[in-house]
mmJSON file of the N, C-alpha and C atoms, coordinates in Angstrom:
{"data_MODEL":{"atom_site":{
"group_PDB":["ATOM","ATOM","ATOM","ATOM","ATOM","ATOM","ATOM","ATOM","ATOM","ATOM","ATOM","ATOM","ATOM","ATOM","ATOM","ATOM","ATOM","ATOM","ATOM","ATOM","ATOM","ATOM","ATOM","ATOM","ATOM","ATOM","ATOM","ATOM","ATOM","ATOM","ATOM","ATOM","ATOM","ATOM","ATOM","ATOM","ATOM","ATOM","ATOM","ATOM","ATOM","ATOM","ATOM","ATOM","ATOM","ATOM","ATOM","ATOM","ATOM","ATOM","ATOM","ATOM","ATOM","ATOM","ATOM","ATOM","ATOM","ATOM","ATOM","ATOM","ATOM","ATOM","ATOM","ATOM","ATOM","ATOM","ATOM","ATOM","ATOM","ATOM","ATOM","ATOM","ATOM","ATOM","ATOM","ATOM","ATOM","ATOM","ATOM","ATOM","ATOM","ATOM","ATOM","ATOM","ATOM","ATOM","ATOM","ATOM","ATOM","ATOM","ATOM","ATOM","ATOM","ATOM","ATOM","ATOM","ATOM","ATOM","ATOM","ATOM","ATOM","ATOM","ATOM","ATOM","ATOM","ATOM","ATOM","ATOM","ATOM","ATOM","ATOM","ATOM","ATOM","ATOM","ATOM","ATOM","ATOM","ATOM","ATOM","ATOM","ATOM","ATOM","ATOM","ATOM","ATOM","ATOM","ATOM","ATOM","ATOM","ATOM","ATOM","ATOM","ATOM","ATOM","ATOM","ATOM","ATOM","ATOM","ATOM","ATOM","ATOM","ATOM","ATOM","ATOM","ATOM","ATOM","ATOM","ATOM","ATOM","ATOM","ATOM","ATOM","ATOM","ATOM","ATOM","ATOM","ATOM","ATOM","ATOM","ATOM","ATOM","ATOM","ATOM","ATOM","ATOM","ATOM","ATOM","ATOM","ATOM","ATOM","ATOM","ATOM","ATOM","ATOM","ATOM","ATOM","ATOM","ATOM","ATOM","ATOM","ATOM","ATOM","ATOM","ATOM","ATOM","ATOM","ATOM","ATOM","ATOM","ATOM","ATOM","ATOM","ATOM","ATOM","ATOM","ATOM","ATOM","ATOM"],
"id":[1,2,3,4,5,6,7,8,9,10,11,12,13,14,15,16,17,18,19,20,21,22,23,24,25,26,27,28,29,30,31,32,33,34,35,36,37,38,39,40,41,42,43,44,45,46,47,48,49,50,51,52,53,54,55,56,57,58,59,60,61,62,63,64,65,66,67,68,69,70,71,72,73,74,75,76,77,78,79,80,81,82,83,84,85,86,87,88,89,90,91,92,93,94,95,96,97,98,99,100,101,102,103,104,105,106,107,108,109,110,111,112,113,114,115,116,117,118,119,120,121,122,123,124,125,126,127,128,129,130,131,132,133,134,135,136,137,138,139,140,141,142,143,144,145,146,147,148,149,150,151,152,153,154,155,156,157,158,159,160,161,162,163,164,165,166,167,168,169,170,171,172,173,174,175,176,177,178,179,180,181,182,183,184,185,186,187,188,189,190,191,192,193,194,195,196,197,198],
"type_symbol":["N","C","C","N","C","C","N","C","C","N","C","C","N","C","C","N","C","C","N","C","C","N","C","C","N","C","C","N","C","C","N","C","C","N","C","C","N","C","C","N","C","C","N","C","C","N","C","C","N","C","C","N","C","C","N","C","C","N","C","C","N","C","C","N","C","C","N","C","C","N","C","C","N","C","C","N","C","C","N","C","C","N","C","C","N","C","C","N","C","C","N","C","C","N","C","C","N","C","C","N","C","C","N","C","C","N","C","C","N","C","C","N","C","C","N","C","C","N","C","C","N","C","C","N","C","C","N","C","C","N","C","C","N","C","C","N","C","C","N","C","C","N","C","C","N","C","C","N","C","C","N","C","C","N","C","C","N","C","C","N","C","C","N","C","C","N","C","C","N","C","C","N","C","C","N","C","C","N","C","C","N","C","C","N","C","C","N","C","C","N","C","C","N","C","C","N","C","C"],
"label_atom_id":["N","CA","C","N","CA","C","N","CA","C","N","CA","C","N","CA","C","N","CA","C","N","CA","C","N","CA","C","N","CA","C","N","CA","C","N","CA","C","N","CA","C","N","CA","C","N","CA","C","N","CA","C","N","CA","C","N","CA","C","N","CA","C","N","CA","C","N","CA","C","N","CA","C","N","CA","C","N","CA","C","N","CA","C","N","CA","C","N","CA","C","N","CA","C","N","CA","C","N","CA","C","N","CA","C","N","CA","C","N","CA","C","N","CA","C","N","CA","C","N","CA","C","N","CA","C","N","CA","C","N","CA","C","N","CA","C","N","CA","C","N","CA","C","N","CA","C","N","CA","C","N","CA","C","N","CA","C","N","CA","C","N","CA","C","N","CA","C","N","CA","C","N","CA","C","N","CA","C","N","CA","C","N","CA","C","N","CA","C","N","CA","C","N","CA","C","N","CA","C","N","CA","C","N","CA","C","N","CA","C","N","CA","C","N","CA","C","N","CA","C","N","CA","C","N","CA","C","N","CA","C"],
"label_alt_id":[null,null,null,null,null,null,null,null,null,null,null,null,null,null,null,null,null,null,null,null,null,null,null,null,null,null,null,null,null,null,null,null,null,null,null,null,null,null,null,null,null,null,null,null,null,null,null,null,null,null,null,null,null,null,null,null,null,null,null,null,null,null,null,null,null,null,null,null,null,null,null,null,null,null,null,null,null,null,null,null,null,null,null,null,null,null,null,null,null,null,null,null,null,null,null,null,null,null,null,null,null,null,null,null,null,null,null,null,null,null,null,null,null,null,null,null,null,null,null,null,null,null,null,null,null,null,null,null,null,null,null,null,null,null,null,null,null,null,null,null,null,null,null,null,null,null,null,null,null,null,null,null,null,null,null,null,null,null,null,null,null,null,null,null,null,null,null,null,null,null,null,null,null,null,null,null,null,null,null,null,null,null,null,null,null,null,null,null,null,null,null,null,null,null,null,null,null,null],
"label_comp_id":["MET","MET","MET","SER","SER","SER","ASP","ASP","ASP","GLU","GLU","GLU","ASP","ASP","ASP","PHE","PHE","PHE","ASP","ASP","ASP","THR","THR","THR","LYS","LYS","LYS","ARG","ARG","ARG","GLU","GLU","GLU","GLN","GLN","GLN","PHE","PHE","PHE","ASN","ASN","ASN","ASN","ASN","ASN","LEU","LEU","LEU","TRP","TRP","TRP","ASP","ASP","ASP","SER","SER","SER","PRO","PRO","PRO","ASN","ASN","ASN","ARG","ARG","ARG","THR","THR","THR","LYS","LYS","LYS","LYS","LYS","LYS","LEU","LEU","LEU","LYS","LYS","LYS","PHE","PHE","PHE","ARG","ARG","ARG","GLN","GLN","GLN","TYR","TYR","TYR","ILE","ILE","ILE","ARG","ARG","ARG","GLU","GLU","GLU","HIS","HIS","HIS","VAL","VAL","VAL","ARG","ARG","ARG","GLN","GLN","GLN","LYS","LYS","LYS","ARG","ARG","ARG","VAL","VAL","VAL","PRO","PRO","PRO","LEU","LEU","LEU","THR","THR","THR","ARG","ARG","ARG","GLU","GLU","GLU","ASN","ASN","ASN","CYS","CYS","CYS","GLU","GLU","GLU","LYS","LYS","LYS","TYR","TYR","TYR","TRP","TRP","TRP","MET","MET","MET","GLY","GLY","GLY","GLU","GLU","GLU","LEU","LEU","LEU","GLN","GLN","GLN","LYS","LYS","LYS","GLU","GLU","GLU","MET","MET","MET","LEU","LEU","LEU","ASP","ASP","ASP","ALA","ALA","ALA","GLU","GLU","GLU","THR","THR","THR","PHE","PHE","PHE"],
"label_asym_id":["A","A","A","A","A","A","A","A","A","A","A","A","A","A","A","A","A","A","A","A","A","A","A","A","A","A","A","A","A","A","A","A","A","A","A","A","A","A","A","A","A","A","A","A","A","A","A","A","A","A","A","A","A","A","A","A","A","A","A","A","A","A","A","A","A","A","A","A","A","A","A","A","A","A","A","A","A","A","A","A","A","A","A","A","A","A","A","A","A","A","A","A","A","A","A","A","A","A","A","A","A","A","A","A","A","A","A","A","A","A","A","A","A","A","A","A","A","A","A","A","A","A","A","A","A","A","A","A","A","A","A","A","A","A","A","A","A","A","A","A","A","A","A","A","A","A","A","A","A","A","A","A","A","A","A","A","A","A","A","A","A","A","A","A","A","A","A","A","A","A","A","A","A","A","A","A","A","A","A","A","A","A","A","A","A","A","A","A","A","A","A","A","A","A","A","A","A","A"],
"label_entity_id":["1","1","1","1","1","1","1","1","1","1","1","1","1","1","1","1","1","1","1","1","1","1","1","1","1","1","1","1","1","1","1","1","1","1","1","1","1","1","1","1","1","1","1","1","1","1","1","1","1","1","1","1","1","1","1","1","1","1","1","1","1","1","1","1","1","1","1","1","1","1","1","1","1","1","1","1","1","1","1","1","1","1","1","1","1","1","1","1","1","1","1","1","1","1","1","1","1","1","1","1","1","1","1","1","1","1","1","1","1","1","1","1","1","1","1","1","1","1","1","1","1","1","1","1","1","1","1","1","1","1","1","1","1","1","1","1","1","1","1","1","1","1","1","1","1","1","1","1","1","1","1","1","1","1","1","1","1","1","1","1","1","1","1","1","1","1","1","1","1","1","1","1","1","1","1","1","1","1","1","1","1","1","1","1","1","1","1","1","1","1","1","1","1","1","1","1","1","1"],
"label_seq_id":[1,1,1,2,2,2,3,3,3,4,4,4,5,5,5,6,6,6,7,7,7,8,8,8,9,9,9,10,10,10,11,11,11,12,12,12,13,13,13,14,14,14,15,15,15,16,16,16,17,17,17,18,18,18,19,19,19,20,20,20,21,21,21,22,22,22,23,23,23,24,24,24,25,25,25,26,26,26,27,27,27,28,28,28,29,29,29,30,30,30,31,31,31,32,32,32,33,33,33,34,34,34,35,35,35,36,36,36,37,37,37,38,38,38,39,39,39,40,40,40,41,41,41,42,42,42,43,43,43,44,44,44,45,45,45,46,46,46,47,47,47,48,48,48,49,49,49,50,50,50,51,51,51,52,52,52,53,53,53,54,54,54,55,55,55,56,56,56,57,57,57,58,58,58,59,59,59,60,60,60,61,61,61,62,62,62,63,63,63,64,64,64,65,65,65,66,66,66],
"pdbx_PDB_ins_code":[null,null,null,null,null,null,null,null,null,null,null,null,null,null,null,null,null,null,null,null,null,null,null,null,null,null,null,null,null,null,null,null,null,null,null,null,null,null,null,null,null,null,null,null,null,null,null,null,null,null,null,null,null,null,null,null,null,null,null,null,null,null,null,null,null,null,null,null,null,null,null,null,null,null,null,null,null,null,null,null,null,null,null,null,null,null,null,null,null,null,null,null,null,null,null,null,null,null,null,null,null,null,null,null,null,null,null,null,null,null,null,null,null,null,null,null,null,null,null,null,null,null,null,null,null,null,null,null,null,null,null,null,null,null,null,null,null,null,null,null,null,null,null,null,null,null,null,null,null,null,null,null,null,null,null,null,null,null,null,null,null,null,null,null,null,null,null,null,null,null,null,null,null,null,null,null,null,null,null,null,null,null,null,null,null,null,null,null,null,null,null,null,null,null,null,null,null,null],
"Cartn_x":[-17.145,-16.441,-16.48,-17.055,-17.326,-16.41,-16.209,-15.36,-14.486,-15.408,-14.622,-13.886,-14.472,-13.54,-12.484,-12.477,-11.268,-10.336,-10.402,-9.555,-9.302,-9.946,-9.209,-7.908,-8.259,-7.113,-6.321,-6.558,-5.38,-4.65,-5.231,-4.426,-3.613,-4.369,-3.161,-2.639,-2.348,-1.036,-0.141,-0.129,0.213,0.99,0.3,1.122,1.607,1.243,2.226,3.575,3.498,4.942,5.65,5.009,6.02,5.924,5.804,5.581,7.222,6.638,8.247,8.779,8.33,8.467,9.133,10.776,11.452,11.522,11.375,11.022,9.438,9.069,7.643,7.277,8.05,7.839,9.235,9.943,10.789,10.142,9.492,8.766,7.455,6.966,5.385,5.768,7.384,7.448,7.975,8.853,9.165,8.462,7.039,6.017,5.122,5.132,4.348,5.032,6.531,7.704,7.271,7.809,7.565,6.517,5.239,3.947,4.013,4.74,4.93,5.969,7.088,7.816,7.426,6.607,5.76,4.92,4.449,3.219,4.251,5.832,6.34,6.03,6.089,5.783,7.028,7.759,8.446,8.276,8.957,8.803,9.166,8.238,7.759,6.725,6.656,5.899,4.407,4.225,3.005,2.563,3.554,2.354,2.661,2.876,2.952,1.627,1.588,-0.252,-1.47,-0.655,-2.228,-2.105,-1.04,-1.137,-1.823,-1.584,-2.546,-4.004,-4.43,-5.611,-6.344,-5.455,-6.26,-6.447,-5.519,-5.879,-4.773,-3.76,-2.749,-2.905,-3.831,-4.626,-5.518,-6.537,-7.525,-7.078,-6.025,-5.37,-4.577,-4.597,-3.673,-5.108,-5.968,-7.206,-7.35,-7.696,-7.914,-7.063,-5.971,-4.897,-5.032,-5.407,-5.497,-7.042,-7.764,-9.268,-9.094,-8.069,-7.9,-7.089],
"Cartn_y":[0.368,1.303,2.615,2.946,4.712,5.871,6.546,7.646,8.167,7.85,8.154,7.057,5.619,4.5,4.431,5.169,5.241,6.189,7.15,8.185,7.863,7.265,6.329,5.587,4.514,3.661,4.661,5.462,6.182,6.414,7.94,8.266,7.351,6.222,5.15,4.639,4.819,4.336,5.544,6.534,7.514,7.651,7.203,7.615,6.702,5.105,4.11,4.121,4.71,5.304,6.188,7.27,8.518,8.201,7.247,7.103,8.025,8.214,8.956,7.436,6.538,5.414,4.719,4.724,4.393,2.717,2.023,0.683,0.542,0.564,0.601,0.801,2.323,2.43,1.598,1.313,0.117,-1.011,-1.601,-2.73,-2.734,-1.726,-1.841,-1.365,-0.31,-0.126,-1.955,-2.683,-3.367,-4.729,-4.993,-5.944,-5.539,-4.196,-3.79,-3.585,-3.44,-3.895,-4.707,-5.837,-7.632,-7.832,-7.382,-7.399,-6.985,-6.187,-5.421,-5.85,-6.319,-6.756,-8.379,-8.833,-10.427,-9.832,-8.744,-8.457,-7.58,-7.9,-7.213,-6.182,-5.545,-3.786,-2.792,-1.703,-1.416,-0.789,-0.808,-0.205,1.102,1.697,3.183,3.335,4.073,4.512,4.372,5.272,4.992,3.763,2.872,1.639,0.75,1.166,0.839,1.395,2.292,2.659,2.482,2.406,0.991,0.219,-0.555,-1.98,-1.915,-1.225,-0.995,-0.406,0.218,0.664,-0.593,-1.67,-2.216,-2.329,-1.16,-0.749,-1.465,-1.823,-2.454,-4.041,-4.413,-5.649,-5.683,-4.617,-4.198,-3.85,-2.861,-3.005,-4.007,-5.076,-6.371,-7.271,-7.243,-8.403,-7.625,-6.266,-5.624,-5.839,-5.773,-6.272,-7.371,-8.589,-9.91,-10.279,-9.437,-9.742,-9.352,-8.646,-7.927,-8.823],
"Cartn_z":[-0.069,0.883,1.034,1.918,1.654,1.994,0.947,1.112,2.513,3.315,4.73,5.215,4.799,4.887,4.41,3.061,2.518,2.494,3.103,3.782,4.917,5.959,7.017,7.054,6.093,5.275,4.522,4.08,3.647,4.524,5.511,6.528,7.629,7.454,8.152,7.123,6.504,5.65,5.592,5.708,5.834,7.208,8.411,9.595,10.181,9.157,9.713,8.909,7.705,6.988,7.028,7.983,7.952,9.697,10.511,12.072,12.661,13.485,14.275,14.727,15.082,16.007,14.659,14.401,13.693,13.34,14.52,14.431,13.728,14.477,13.467,12.12,12.188,10.573,9.56,9.774,9.287,8.702,10.09,9.984,9.16,9.567,8.117,7.015,6.499,4.952,4.465,5.171,4.718,4.584,5.76,5.366,3.889,3.782,2.47,0.848,1.418,0.639,-0.201,0.493,0.232,-0.418,0.055,-1.009,-2.018,-2.023,-4.123,-4.655,-4.105,-4.764,-5.328,-4.375,-5.085,-5.913,-6.579,-7.396,-8.908,-8.881,-9.961,-10.426,-9.405,-9.938,-8.731,-9.717,-8.758,-7.408,-6.674,-4.751,-4.912,-5.147,-4.984,-3.888,-3.154,-2.288,-2.743,-3.573,-4.745,-4.552,-5.194,-5.31,-3.72,-3.122,-1.573,-1.127,-1.038,-1.351,-1.816,-3.491,-3.973,-3.216,-2.806,-2.388,-1.398,-0.413,1.006,0.661,-0.087,-0.824,-1.393,-1.93,-2.616,-4.5,-4.84,-5.395,-6.939,-6.404,-7.4,-7.518,-6.658,-6.9,-7.797,-7.823,-8.82,-10.505,-10.103,-12.008,-12.248,-11.465,-11.532,-12.246,-11.803,-12.19,-13.369,-13.265,-14.679,-15.811,-15.271,-16.592,-16.961,-16.448,-16.892,-17.545,-17.403,-17.673,-19.631,-20.14,-21.286,-22.094],
"occupancy":[1.0,1.0,1.0,1.0,1.0,1.0,1.0,1.0,1.0,1.0,1.0,1.0,1.0,1.0,1.0,1.0,1.0,1.0,1.0,1.0,1.0,1.0,1.0,1.0,1.0,1.0,1.0,1.0,1.0,1.0,1.0,1.0,1.0,1.0,1.0,1.0,1.0,1.0,1.0,1.0,1.0,1.0,1.0,1.0,1.0,1.0,1.0,1.0,1.0,1.0,1.0,1.0,1.0,1.0,1.0,1.0,1.0,1.0,1.0,1.0,1.0,1.0,1.0,1.0,1.0,1.0,1.0,1.0,1.0,1.0,1.0,1.0,1.0,1.0,1.0,1.0,1.0,1.0,1.0,1.0,1.0,1.0,1.0,1.0,1.0,1.0,1.0,1.0,1.0,1.0,1.0,1.0,1.0,1.0,1.0,1.0,1.0,1.0,1.0,1.0,1.0,1.0,1.0,1.0,1.0,1.0,1.0,1.0,1.0,1.0,1.0,1.0,1.0,1.0,1.0,1.0,1.0,1.0,1.0,1.0,1.0,1.0,1.0,1.0,1.0,1.0,1.0,1.0,1.0,1.0,1.0,1.0,1.0,1.0,1.0,1.0,1.0,1.0,1.0,1.0,1.0,1.0,1.0,1.0,1.0,1.0,1.0,1.0,1.0,1.0,1.0,1.0,1.0,1.0,1.0,1.0,1.0,1.0,1.0,1.0,1.0,1.0,1.0,1.0,1.0,1.0,1.0,1.0,1.0,1.0,1.0,1.0,1.0,1.0,1.0,1.0,1.0,1.0,1.0,1.0,1.0,1.0,1.0,1.0,1.0,1.0,1.0,1.0,1.0,1.0,1.0,1.0,1.0,1.0,1.0,1.0,1.0,1.0],
"B_iso_or_equiv":[0.0,0.0,0.0,0.0,0.0,0.0,0.0,0.0,0.0,0.0,0.0,0.0,0.0,0.0,0.0,0.0,0.0,0.0,0.0,0.0,0.0,0.0,0.0,0.0,0.0,0.0,0.0,0.0,0.0,0.0,0.0,0.0,0.0,0.0,0.0,0.0,0.0,0.0,0.0,0.0,0.0,0.0,0.0,0.0,0.0,0.0,0.0,0.0,0.0,0.0,0.0,0.0,0.0,0.0,0.0,0.0,0.0,0.0,0.0,0.0,0.0,0.0,0.0,0.0,0.0,0.0,0.0,0.0,0.0,0.0,0.0,0.0,0.0,0.0,0.0,0.0,0.0,0.0,0.0,0.0,0.0,0.0,0.0,0.0,0.0,0.0,0.0,0.0,0.0,0.0,0.0,0.0,0.0,0.0,0.0,0.0,0.0,0.0,0.0,0.0,0.0,0.0,0.0,0.0,0.0,0.0,0.0,0.0,0.0,0.0,0.0,0.0,0.0,0.0,0.0,0.0,0.0,0.0,0.0,0.0,0.0,0.0,0.0,0.0,0.0,0.0,0.0,0.0,0.0,0.0,0.0,0.0,0.0,0.0,0.0,0.0,0.0,0.0,0.0,0.0,0.0,0.0,0.0,0.0,0.0,0.0,0.0,0.0,0.0,0.0,0.0,0.0,0.0,0.0,0.0,0.0,0.0,0.0,0.0,0.0,0.0,0.0,0.0,0.0,0.0,0.0,0.0,0.0,0.0,0.0,0.0,0.0,0.0,0.0,0.0,0.0,0.0,0.0,0.0,0.0,0.0,0.0,0.0,0.0,0.0,0.0,0.0,0.0,0.0,0.0,0.0,0.0,0.0,0.0,0.0,0.0,0.0,0.0],
"pdbx_formal_charge":[null,null,null,null,null,null,null,null,null,null,null,null,null,null,null,null,null,null,null,null,null,null,null,null,null,null,null,null,null,null,null,null,null,null,null,null,null,null,null,null,null,null,null,null,null,null,null,null,null,null,null,null,null,null,null,null,null,null,null,null,null,null,null,null,null,null,null,null,null,null,null,null,null,null,null,null,null,null,null,null,null,null,null,null,null,null,null,null,null,null,null,null,null,null,null,null,null,null,null,null,null,null,null,null,null,null,null,null,null,null,null,null,null,null,null,null,null,null,null,null,null,null,null,null,null,null,null,null,null,null,null,null,null,null,null,null,null,null,null,null,null,null,null,null,null,null,null,null,null,null,null,null,null,null,null,null,null,null,null,null,null,null,null,null,null,null,null,null,null,null,null,null,null,null,null,null,null,null,null,null,null,null,null,null,null,null,null,null,null,null,null,null,null,null,null,null,null,null],
"auth_seq_id":[1,1,1,2,2,2,3,3,3,4,4,4,5,5,5,6,6,6,7,7,7,8,8,8,9,9,9,10,10,10,11,11,11,12,12,12,13,13,13,14,14,14,15,15,15,16,16,16,17,17,17,18,18,18,19,19,19,20,20,20,21,21,21,22,22,22,23,23,23,24,24,24,25,25,25,26,26,26,27,27,27,28,28,28,29,29,29,30,30,30,31,31,31,32,32,32,33,33,33,34,34,34,35,35,35,36,36,36,37,37,37,38,38,38,39,39,39,40,40,40,41,41,41,42,42,42,43,43,43,44,44,44,45,45,45,46,46,46,47,47,47,48,48,48,49,49,49,50,50,50,51,51,51,52,52,52,53,53,53,54,54,54,55,55,55,56,56,56,57,57,57,58,58,58,59,59,59,60,60,60,61,61,61,62,62,62,63,63,63,64,64,64,65,65,65,66,66,66],
"auth_comp_id":["MET","MET","MET","SER","SER","SER","ASP","ASP","ASP","GLU","GLU","GLU","ASP","ASP","ASP","PHE","PHE","PHE","ASP","ASP","ASP","THR","THR","THR","LYS","LYS","LYS","ARG","ARG","ARG","GLU","GLU","GLU","GLN","GLN","GLN","PHE","PHE","PHE","ASN","ASN","ASN","ASN","ASN","ASN","LEU","LEU","LEU","TRP","TRP","TRP","ASP","ASP","ASP","SER","SER","SER","PRO","PRO","PRO","ASN","ASN","ASN","ARG","ARG","ARG","THR","THR","THR","LYS","LYS","LYS","LYS","LYS","LYS","LEU","LEU","LEU","LYS","LYS","LYS","PHE","PHE","PHE","ARG","ARG","ARG","GLN","GLN","GLN","TYR","TYR","TYR","ILE","ILE","ILE","ARG","ARG","ARG","GLU","GLU","GLU","HIS","HIS","HIS","VAL","VAL","VAL","ARG","ARG","ARG","GLN","GLN","GLN","LYS","LYS","LYS","ARG","ARG","ARG","VAL","VAL","VAL","PRO","PRO","PRO","LEU","LEU","LEU","THR","THR","THR","ARG","ARG","ARG","GLU","GLU","GLU","ASN","ASN","ASN","CYS","CYS","CYS","GLU","GLU","GLU","LYS","LYS","LYS","TYR","TYR","TYR","TRP","TRP","TRP","MET","MET","MET","GLY","GLY","GLY","GLU","GLU","GLU","LEU","LEU","LEU","GLN","GLN","GLN","LYS","LYS","LYS","GLU","GLU","GLU","MET","MET","MET","LEU","LEU","LEU","ASP","ASP","ASP","ALA","ALA","ALA","GLU","GLU","GLU","THR","THR","THR","PHE","PHE","PHE"],
"auth_asym_id":["A","A","A","A","A","A","A","A","A","A","A","A","A","A","A","A","A","A","A","A","A","A","A","A","A","A","A","A","A","A","A","A","A","A","A","A","A","A","A","A","A","A","A","A","A","A","A","A","A","A","A","A","A","A","A","A","A","A","A","A","A","A","A","A","A","A","A","A","A","A","A","A","A","A","A","A","A","A","A","A","A","A","A","A","A","A","A","A","A","A","A","A","A","A","A","A","A","A","A","A","A","A","A","A","A","A","A","A","A","A","A","A","A","A","A","A","A","A","A","A","A","A","A","A","A","A","A","A","A","A","A","A","A","A","A","A","A","A","A","A","A","A","A","A","A","A","A","A","A","A","A","A","A","A","A","A","A","A","A","A","A","A","A","A","A","A","A","A","A","A","A","A","A","A","A","A","A","A","A","A","A","A","A","A","A","A","A","A","A","A","A","A","A","A","A","A","A","A"],
"auth_atom_id":["N","CA","C","N","CA","C","N","CA","C","N","CA","C","N","CA","C","N","CA","C","N","CA","C","N","CA","C","N","CA","C","N","CA","C","N","CA","C","N","CA","C","N","CA","C","N","CA","C","N","CA","C","N","CA","C","N","CA","C","N","CA","C","N","CA","C","N","CA","C","N","CA","C","N","CA","C","N","CA","C","N","CA","C","N","CA","C","N","CA","C","N","CA","C","N","CA","C","N","CA","C","N","CA","C","N","CA","C","N","CA","C","N","CA","C","N","CA","C","N","CA","C","N","CA","C","N","CA","C","N","CA","C","N","CA","C","N","CA","C","N","CA","C","N","CA","C","N","CA","C","N","CA","C","N","CA","C","N","CA","C","N","CA","C","N","CA","C","N","CA","C","N","CA","C","N","CA","C","N","CA","C","N","CA","C","N","CA","C","N","CA","C","N","CA","C","N","CA","C","N","CA","C","N","CA","C","N","CA","C","N","CA","C","N","CA","C","N","CA","C","N","CA","C","N","CA","C","N","CA","C"],
"pdbx_PDB_model_num":[1,1,1,1,1,1,1,1,1,1,1,1,1,1,1,1,1,1,1,1,1,1,1,1,1,1,1,1,1,1,1,1,1,1,1,1,1,1,1,1,1,1,1,1,1,1,1,1,1,1,1,1,1,1,1,1,1,1,1,1,1,1,1,1,1,1,1,1,1,1,1,1,1,1,1,1,1,1,1,1,1,1,1,1,1,1,1,1,1,1,1,1,1,1,1,1,1,1,1,1,1,1,1,1,1,1,1,1,1,1,1,1,1,1,1,1,1,1,1,1,1,1,1,1,1,1,1,1,1,1,1,1,1,1,1,1,1,1,1,1,1,1,1,1,1,1,1,1,1,1,1,1,1,1,1,1,1,1,1,1,1,1,1,1,1,1,1,1,1,1,1,1,1,1,1,1,1,1,1,1,1,1,1,1,1,1,1,1,1,1,1,1,1,1,1,1,1,1]
}}}
């Protein structure tokens, strides 16, 4: 994934997370938080963003290999 794709995906997360459309924002947050909850990590915006970017899954996979 190129840096430009990475930045676009992060921008997409921020736009959805902070959407002026309340319904869209709440639906997105609920969707992401449910996935983060299933990973058994704290429900923070940072962890939600890491999940969206694929970083949380990579960290968990790395932790399992040691």
